[in-house]
C-alpha positions in Angstrom: -104.3 17.1 25.5 -107.8 18.2 24.4 -108.0 19.3 20.8 -108.4 23.1 20.4 -111.8 24.0 19.0 -112.3 27.7 18.3 -114.9 29.6 20.4 -117.2 31.9 18.4 -117.2 34.5 21.2 -113.5 34.9 21.8 -110.6 35.0 19.4 -107.7 33.4 21.2 -104.3 34.5 19.8 -102.1 31.7 18.4 -99.2 32.8 20.7 -101.3 31.9 23.7 -102.0 28.4 22.4 -98.3 27.9 21.8 -97.2 28.9 25.3 -100.0 27.5 27.5 -100.5 23.8 27.9 -104.3 24.0 28.7 -107.5 22.7 27.2 -109.1 25.3 25.0 -112.1 25.9 27.2 -109.8 26.5 30.2 -107.7 28.9 28.2 -110.8 30.8 27.1 -112.1 31.0 30.7 -108.6 32.3 31.8 -108.6 35.1 29.2 -112.2 36.1 30.0 -111.7 36.3 33.7 -108.2 37.8 34.0 -105.7 37.7 31.1 -102.9 38.5 33.5 -103.4 35.2 35.4 -102.0 33.5 32.3 -98.6 34.7 33.5 -98.8 32.0 36.2 -99.1 29.4 33.4 -96.0 30.6 31.6 -97.4 33.2 29.2 -94.9 36.2 28.9 -96.3 39.3 30.4 -95.8 41.2 27.1 -98.3 38.8 25.4 -100.8 39.2 28.2 -100.3 43.0 28.1 -100.7 43.1 24.3 -103.9 41.2 24.5 -105.2 43.3 27.3 -104.5 46.5 25.4 -106.0 45.3 22.1 -109.2 44.1 23.8 -109.5 47.4 25.7 -110.6 45.6 28.9 -107.8 47.1 31.1 -106.3 50.4 31.8 -102.6 51.1 32.5 -102.9 51.1 36.3 -105.4 48.2 36.6 -104.4 46.3 39.8 -104.6 43.0 37.8 -102.0 44.3 35.4 -99.6 45.4 38.1 -100.0 42.1 39.9 -99.3 40.3 36.6 -96.1 42.2 36.1 -95.0 41.5 39.7 -95.9 37.8 39.3 -93.7 37.5 36.2 -90.8 39.2 38.0 -90.9 36.7 40.8 -91.5 33.7 38.5 -88.4 34.7 36.5 -86.4 34.8 39.7 -87.8 31.3 40.5 -86.8 30.1 37.0 -83.3 31.1 37.8 -83.4 28.9 40.9 -83.9 31.5 43.7 -86.5 30.6 46.3 -86.8 34.0 47.9 -86.2 37.7 47.2 -84.7 39.7 50.0 -84.3 43.0 48.4 -87.8 44.3 47.6 -86.9 48.0 47.0 -83.8 49.8 46.0 -81.6 51.4 48.7 -82.2 55.1 48.3 -80.4 58.1 49.9 -81.2 61.8 49.8 -78.1 63.6 48.7 -78.1 67.3 48.0 -81.8 67.2 47.7 -81.8 64.4 45.2 -83.1 60.9 45.6 -80.0 58.7 44.7 -80.3 55.0 44.2 -77.3 53.5 46.0 -78.0 49.8 45.6 -80.1 48.2 42.8 -81.2 44.6 42.0 -84.6 44.8 43.7 -88.0 43.5 42.9 -89.1 47.1 42.4 -86.5 47.5 39.7 -87.5 44.3 37.9 -91.3 45.2 37.9 -90.4 48.6 36.5 -88.5 47.0 33.7 -91.3 44.7 32.8 -93.9 47.5 32.8 -91.6 49.8 30.8 -91.3 47.2 28.0 -95.0 47.9 27.4 -94.7 51.7 27.2 -95.7 51.6 23.5 -99.0 50.0 24.5 -99.7 52.0 27.6 -98.3 55.4 27.1 -100.2 56.7 30.2 -98.3 54.4 32.5 -95.6 57.1 32.9 -97.8 58.3 35.7 -97.0 55.1 37.6 -93.3 56.0 37.9 -91.1 58.1 40.1 -87.7 59.2 38.8 -84.4 58.8 40.6 -80.7 59.3 39.9 -78.0 56.7 40.1 -74.6 57.2 41.6 -73.3 57.7 38.0 -75.8 60.6 37.4 -78.2 58.6 35.2 -81.9 59.3 35.6 -84.0 56.1 35.9 -87.7 55.2 36.7 -89.1 53.2 39.5 -92.7 52.1 40.1 -94.2 54.5 42.7 -93.4 53.1 46.1 -96.9 53.4 47.4 -98.3 51.6 44.3 -95.5 49.0 44.7 -96.4 48.1 48.2 -100.1 48.0 47.5 -99.4 45.5 44.7 -97.4 43.4 47.1 -100.4 43.2 49.4 -102.6 42.1 46.5 -100.2 39.3 45.7 -101.6 37.5 48.7 -104.8 37.1 46.9 -103.3 35.4 43.8 -104.6 31.8 43.4 -103.6 29.0 41.1 -106.0 26.0 41.0 -107.4 27.4 44.2 -104.1 27.5 46.0 -102.2 30.6 47.2 -99.1 31.3 45.2 -97.4 34.2 47.0 -97.1 35.3 50.5 -96.0 38.9 51.5 -95.6 39.5 55.2 -93.3 40.8 57.9 -91.0 37.9 58.9 -88.9 38.5 62.0 -89.0 42.2 61.5 -88.2 42.1 57.8 -90.6 42.4 54.9 -90.5 39.2 52.9 -92.1 38.0 49.6 -92.3 34.3 49.4 -93.4 31.8 46.7 -95.6 29.6 48.8 -94.7 26.2 47.2 -91.0 27.0 47.5 -91.3 28.2 51.0 -93.1 25.1 52.3 -90.8 22.8 50.4 -87.7 24.3 52.0 -89.3 24.4 55.5 -90.5 20.8 55.3 -87.1 19.6 54.0 -85.6 21.1 57.2 -88.4 19.7 59.4 -88.0 16.2 58.0 -84.2 16.1 58.2 -84.3 17.2 61.8 -87.0 14.7 62.7 -85.2 11.8 61.1 -81.9 12.9 62.7 -83.3 12.9 66.2 -84.8 9.4 65.8 -82.6 6.7 67.4 -80.3 4.9 64.9 -81.1 1.2 64.6 -77.8 0.0 62.9 -75.9 -2.1 65.5 -72.3 -2.6 64.2 -69.9 -0.3 66.2 -68.5 2.5 64.1 -64.9 1.6 64.6 -65.7 -2.0 63.5 -67.4 -0.6 60.4 -64.4 1.5 59.6 -62.0 -1.4 60.0 -64.1 -3.6 57.8 -64.4 -0.9 55.2 -60.6 -0.6 55.0 -60.4 -4.3 54.5 -62.7 -3.8 51.5 -60.2 -1.3 50.0 -61.9 1.9 51.2 -59.5 4.7 52.0 -59.7 6.4 55.4 -62.0 9.2 54.2 -64.4 6.7 52.6 -64.3 4.5 55.7 -65.1 7.6 57.9 -68.1 8.3 55.6 -69.4 4.8 55.9 -68.9 4.8 59.6 -71.0 8.0 59.8 -74.0 6.2 58.2 -74.0 3.7 61.1 -73.8 6.4 63.8 -75.9 9.2 62.3 -79.5 9.0 60.9 -78.7 11.5 58.1 -75.3 11.6 56.5 -73.9 13.4 53.5 -71.0 12.2 51.3 -69.5 14.6 48.8 -66.5 14.6 46.5 -65.4 15.4 43.0 -64.6 12.9 40.2 -62.0 10.3 41.1 -62.6 10.4 44.8 -64.6 7.1 44.9 -68.1 8.0 45.7 -69.5 5.0 43.9 -67.0 2.7 45.5 -68.1 4.1 48.9 -71.7 3.3 48.1 -70.8 -0.2 47.1 -68.7 -0.8 50.2 -71.5 0.7 52.4 -74.1 -1.7 50.9 -71.9 -4.7 51.5 -71.5 -3.8 55.2 -75.2 -3.1 55.6 -76.1 -6.5 54.2 -73.4 -8.2 56.3 -75.2 -6.8 59.4 -78.6 -7.9 58.2 -79.6 -9.5 54.9 -83.2 -8.4 55.5 -82.6 -4.7 55.4 -84.6 -2.9 52.8 -82.0 -0.8 51.0 -83.3 1.7 48.4 -80.8 3.4 46.0 -82.0 6.1 43.7 -80.8 9.0 41.6 -82.5 11.8 39.7 -81.8 10.4 36.2 -82.0 7.0 34.6 -78.4 7.3 33.5 -77.1 7.8 37.1 -79.4 5.0 38.4 -78.3 2.5 35.7 -74.6 3.3 36.2 -74.9 2.4 39.9 -77.0 -0.6 39.1 -74.4 -2.0 36.7 -71.6 -1.4 39.3 -73.5 -3.3 42.0 -74.3 -6.1 39.7 -70.6 -6.5 39.0 -69.6 -6.2 42.7 -66.9 -8.4 44.1 -69.4 -9.3 46.9 -71.7 -12.2 45.8 -74.2 -11.0 48.5 -74.4 -7.5 46.9 -74.7 -9.0 43.4 -77.6 -11.2 44.5 -79.4 -8.4 46.4 -79.4 -6.0 43.5 -80.2 -8.6 40.8 -83.6 -8.8 42.6 -85.9 -6.6 40.7 -87.4 -5.3 43.9 -84.0 -3.9 45.0 -82.7 -2.4 41.7 -81.5 1.2 41.7 -84.2 3.4 40.4 -84.9 7.0 39.5 -86.4 9.0 42.4 -89.5 9.4 40.3 -89.9 5.7 39.8 -89.1 4.9 43.4 -91.8 7.3 44.6 -94.3 6.6 41.8 -94.3 10.3 41.1 -97.1 12.2 39.2 -97.3 15.8 38.3 -99.1 18.1 40.7 -101.6 20.9 39.9 -99.0 23.3 41.4 -96.7 24.3 38.5 -93.3 22.6 38.7 -94.2 20.4 41.6 -95.0 16.7 41.9 -96.8 14.3 44.2 -96.3 10.8 45.5 -98.7 8.3 47.2 -96.1 7.8 49.9 -96.2 9.8 53.2 -94.3 9.2 56.4 -97.6 9.9 58.2 -99.9 7.5 56.4 -98.1 5.3 53.9 -94.3 5.5 54.3 -91.9 4.1 51.8 -90.9 0.6 52.7 -87.2 1.3 53.4 -84.6 1.0 56.1 -81.8 2.8 54.4 -82.2 5.2 51.5 -79.2 6.3 49.4 -79.6 9.2 47.0 -76.9 9.6 44.4 -76.3 12.8 42.2 -77.9 14.8 45.0 -76.7 18.1 43.5 -79.3 17.7 40.8 -82.2 17.3 43.2 -84.3 20.5 43.6 -86.4 21.5 46.6 -89.7 20.0 45.3 -88.2 16.6 44.6 -86.2 16.6 47.8 -89.3 17.5 49.8 -91.3 14.7 48.2 -88.5 12.2 48.9 -88.0 13.1 52.6 -91.8 13.3 53.1 -92.0 9.7 51.9 -89.3 8.3 54.2 -90.2 6.6 57.5 -88.7 8.3 60.5 -86.6 5.2 61.4 -84.8 5.1 58.1 -81.1 6.0 57.7 -80.7 8.6 54.9 -77.5 8.9 52.8 -77.1 11.9 50.4 -74.3 11.5 47.9 -73.0 14.0 45.3 -70.7 16.9 44.4 -71.6 20.0 46.3 -69.2 22.1 44.1 -71.2 21.6 41.0 -73.9 23.9 39.6 -77.2 23.9 41.5 -80.2 21.9 40.3 -82.1 22.9 37.2 -85.2 23.4 39.4 -85.2 25.9 42.3 -83.0 25.7 45.3 -79.5 24.4 46.1 -80.3 21.6 48.5 -77.0 19.8 48.6 -75.0 23.0 48.9 -77.2 24.4 51.6 -77.0 21.2 53.7 -73.2 21.2 53.5 -71.5 24.6 52.8 -74.6 26.5 53.8 -75.0 25.0 57.3 -71.2 25.1 57.8 -71.1 28.8 57.1 -74.1 29.5 59.3 -72.5 27.6 62.2 -69.7 30.1 62.3 -72.1 32.8 63.4 -74.8 30.8 65.3 -74.7 27.3 66.9 -76.9 24.7 65.3 -77.7 22.0 67.8 -77.7 19.0 65.4 -76.7 18.7 61.8 -76.3 15.9 59.3 -72.8 14.2 59.4 -70.9 15.6 56.3 -67.9 13.8 55.0 -66.1 15.3 52.0 -63.9 12.9 50.0 -60.7 14.7 48.8 -58.3 11.8 48.0 -58.1 11.3 44.3 -57.8 7.7 43.0 -56.1 7.6 39.6 -57.7 5.7 36.8 -55.9 2.7 35.3 -54.2 5.0 32.7 -53.2 7.5 35.3 -55.4 10.3 34.1 -54.6 13.7 35.5 -58.1 15.1 34.8 -59.3 14.9 38.4 -56.3 17.0 39.5 -57.2 19.6 36.9 -60.7 19.7 38.2 -59.6 20.1 41.8 -57.6 23.3 41.0 -61.0 25.0 40.2 -62.0 24.6 43.9 -59.2 26.7 45.2 -60.6 29.9 46.9 -58.1 32.5 45.9 -58.6 33.4 42.2 -54.9 34.0 41.5 -53.8 30.8 43.2 -56.6 29.0 41.3 -55.4 30.3 38.0 -51.7 29.5 38.7 -52.5 25.9 39.8 -54.9 25.5 36.8 -52.3 26.6 34.3 -49.7 24.2 35.8 -52.1 21.2 35.8 -53.4 22.1 32.3 -49.9 21.8 30.8 -49.5 18.4 32.4 -52.9 17.3 31.1 -52.0 18.4 27.6 -48.7 16.5 27.8 -50.4 13.3 28.9 -53.1 13.7 26.2 -56.0 14.0 28.7 -56.7 17.5 27.3 -56.5 18.9 23.8 -56.1 22.6 23.8 -56.9 24.3 20.5 -56.0 28.0 20.7 -58.0 30.5 18.8 -58.6 34.2 19.3 -61.5 35.1 17.0 -65.0 34.0 18.0 -65.8 32.9 14.4 -62.7 30.7 14.4 -63.6 29.3 17.8 -67.1 28.4 16.4 -65.6 26.7 13.3 -63.1 24.7 15.3 -65.7 23.7 17.9 -68.1 22.3 15.2 -65.1 20.6 13.4 -64.0 19.0 16.7 -67.5 17.7 17.4 -67.9 16.3 13.9 -64.6 14.5 14.2 -65.3 13.1 17.7 -66.8 9.7 18.5 -70.5 9.1 19.3 -69.9 9.4 23.1 -69.2 13.2 23.0 -70.7 16.2 24.9 -70.5 19.7 23.4 -71.3 22.2 26.2 -72.1 25.9 26.2 -73.0 28.1 29.1 -75.6 29.9 27.0 -78.7 29.3 24.8 -78.3 32.3 22.5 -75.4 34.0 20.8 -72.5 33.1 18.5 -71.4 30.1 20.6 -74.7 29.4 22.3 -76.6 26.1 22.2 -79.1 27.2 19.5 -76.5 28.3 16.8 -74.2 25.4 17.6 -77.1 22.9 17.1 -78.3 24.6 13.9 -74.8 24.5 12.4 -74.1 20.9 13.3 -77.5 19.6 12.3 -77.2 21.3 8.9 -73.9 19.6 8.4 -75.4 16.2 9.3 -78.9 16.4 7.9 -78.9 19.5 5.6 -81.8 20.8 7.6 -82.8 21.7 11.2 -85.6 20.7 13.6 -86.9 17.5 15.2 -86.0 15.1 12.3 -85.4 11.4 12.3 -82.1 10.4 14.0 -81.8 13.8 15.6 -80.2 13.9 19.1 -82.5 15.6 21.6 -82.5 16.8 25.1 -85.6 16.7 27.5 -86.5 20.2 28.5 -88.8 19.4 31.4 -89.4 16.5 33.8 -92.0 14.2 32.3 -93.4 12.3 35.3 -95.8 10.3 33.2 -93.0 8.8 31.1 -90.3 8.9 33.7 -87.9 11.2 31.9 -85.9 13.7 33.9 -85.2 17.3 32.8 -81.9 17.1 30.9 -81.8 13.5 29.8 -80.7 12.8 26.3 -82.5 10.7 23.6 -82.8 10.3 19.9 -85.7 10.6 17.5 -86.4 7.2 15.9 -89.6 7.8 13.9 -91.9 10.5 12.4 -95.5 9.3 11.8 -98.3 11.7 10.8 -98.6 14.1 13.8 -96.4 12.1 16.1 -92.7 12.1 16.9 -91.1 9.1 18.6 -87.9 9.2 20.6 -85.8 6.6 22.4 -84.4 7.7 25.8 -82.9 4.3 26.6 -83.7 1.9 29.4 -86.9 0.8 27.5 -88.3 4.3 27.4 -89.6 4.9 23.9 -91.9 7.9 23.9 -94.3 9.1 21.2 -95.6 12.7 21.4 -97.8 14.9 19.2 -95.5 17.1 17.2 -96.6 20.3 19.1 -95.9 18.7 22.5 -92.6 17.3 21.2 -91.6 20.8 20.2 -92.3 22.0 23.8 -90.6 19.0 25.6 -87.6 18.3 23.3 -84.7 20.4 22.1 -82.1 19.5 19.5 -79.3 18.1 21.6 -76.0 17.9 19.8 -74.9 20.9 21.9 -76.5 21.4 25.3 -76.1 23.9 28.1 -73.9 23.1 31.1 -77.0 23.1 33.3 -78.7 20.5 31.2 -75.6 18.3 31.3 -75.7 17.7 35.0 -75.7 14.0 35.7 -74.5 13.2 32.2 -71.0 11.9 31.4 -69.3 11.2 28.1 -65.9 9.9 27.0 -65.2 13.3 25.4 -66.3 16.8 26.4 -65.8 19.8 24.1 -65.9 23.3 25.6 -65.6 26.5 23.6 -64.2 29.2 25.9 -64.6 32.8 25.0 -65.1 36.2 26.5 -66.9 39.3 25.4 -66.0 42.8 26.6 -66.9 42.9 30.4 -69.7 40.3 30.1 -69.3 37.2 32.2 -69.8 34.1 30.1 -67.9 31.2 31.8 -67.1 31.1 35.5 -65.5 28.8 38.0 -68.6 26.8 38.9 -69.7 26.5 35.2 -66.2 25.3 34.2 -66.0 22.8 37.1 -69.4 21.3 36.3 -68.7 21.2 32.5 -65.2 19.7 32.8 -66.3 17.0 35.3 -68.7 15.6 32.7 -65.8 13.9 30.9 -64.6 10.4 31.6 -61.5 10.4 29.4 -60.8 13.4 27.2 -61.4 17.1 27.4 -61.2 19.5 24.4 -60.8 23.2 25.1 -61.1 25.7 22.3 -60.3 29.3 23.0 -57.4 31.3 24.3 -55.4 31.9 27.5 -57.0 35.3 28.2 -60.6 33.9 28.0 -59.7 30.8 30.0 -58.0 33.0 32.7 -61.0 35.2 33.0 -63.3 32.2 33.3 -61.1 30.4 35.9 -60.8 33.6 38.0 -64.5 34.5 37.9 -66.4 33.4 40.9 -69.7 31.9 40.1 -72.7 33.2 42.1 -75.0 31.0 44.1 -78.8 31.2 44.4 -80.6 33.0 47.2 -82.4 30.4 49.3 -83.5 30.0 53.0 -83.0 26.3 53.7 -80.1 26.8 56.1 -82.1 29.4 58.1 -85.1 27.2 58.3 -82.9 24.3 59.3 -81.3 26.3 62.2 -84.8 27.3 63.4 -86.2 23.8 63.3 -83.1 22.2 64.9 -83.5 24.6 67.9 -87.1 23.5 68.4 -86.3 19.8 68.8 -84.3 18.5 71.7 -82.4 15.4 70.5 -83.6 12.2 72.1 
């Protein structure tokens, strides 16, 4: 990055330099033209607003200011994984001459909140608000509806690097606000899957023959059905929890593909280096000499998606680009198998499908019951549960073949952990809790789970740190939160002080990657360790020959201390031991069913729970919420446009 050299004509606040990864001259230009555009580069609205007020270049109702607040509102929604916002305004009813808000959670509410936080800077902005009552009788403000819709219209003019960011329009009789990169990613995912699906399969072995051969290779009936679907359908999806044999299914599938034709170009990829290397090691140890020979060839090795596609960052924030395109330069592949698909967001999935030739067979493998990807969207969930749910109300002409593996194959030591995980997938909360309790007792008896019961949050914290310090190297400590008593930050500070007597990015510190680094091939959420500090550089080892040196300021942006990490960041990571502090606080939701399932399934051997029955019961019974996306709707529309050949 270009070194910052101060400009005599503009005093750029230090906070801006810390939050925006831009050359100094571009940052100066940004502030001179429209400080509120900095929100699109990650600057908090409050900082932009403070600067605008201090420089006296803007008034409280400046359209640029209102657009900046609305931009932040939508970008925050996007950061939480949603790709669209259906509820633009609150639902209001006139009751006894009063305007009563019946239903909240709108964009209008969030914009009002963002603007209200700056009331000390722009006292006059009270003129922007109308006042309503809630059902509980509380009086609350909302941005004037006329001003709100005018601002929505102005969002259509927002540009980032010359490209449109937002799109506000009437879609099928409904007012919609879209984030353009997300909209096109979901739409093109749908288009590519439908196009590939309707291209004629080229695999020749009859499905029943494939299933029979798969059974001979020790696949169970569900796994054999999943493998058969790959030969009959151009796009197939294989899901299942831990212990259901997804990796064995991939290994068997590859063996049968190579049996049909040794010349097939089979590409296996995953979002993270860990996942790709785990599959690579398995295939190199395959009982089939043909499989071992094929994947020992460097050209055929399992790779990260980024490596396979030669990804580079795009000028559009959060997105990426690849030289491959099915139109001009398709990926040289006949069968593409993607593992850990639940971690793949809409941008990465779009790039992958855009690269694939239409003739290729595509196989998506993962656990659709896990948390959604760190990036926006919920691709695997939408293509399985989402399409299945939509089909109950409207026929979809053609869909990917989905096989869910349910049969659990015990480990050599007869671990009961997969059975404990499976109880978390039961729909009814009371049944879910009863089954979880029963299985937890069995797991404690067999030694698969250590349950340390504590009531007080301070005691839970102390026991959690103690358990981590006493565990082996291959241990994950997971929290659902960043902040708070048992959040990631405090846990890391406490543990690092015990290990190193200090905190921060020090030598030998365990770290976690906080964003996808396309240049160095490190996926958001991968773990590493700092191995050297030299002048203004920090060097870390992420394994698999990835030793990265960054300037200290960049390292502070890209790397977080990683003894304790959030459940979201832990997707795709496994460890022999997983430690989970389980607590509750008044009526606030902390853990829920999806968080617990994702966290618990990170363990390969041993689970340590620290908490109490009441907190665990609340967590197990609490239904986790899913993101608001539109991929299933786009898919239905696209499938109806194309008549299968």
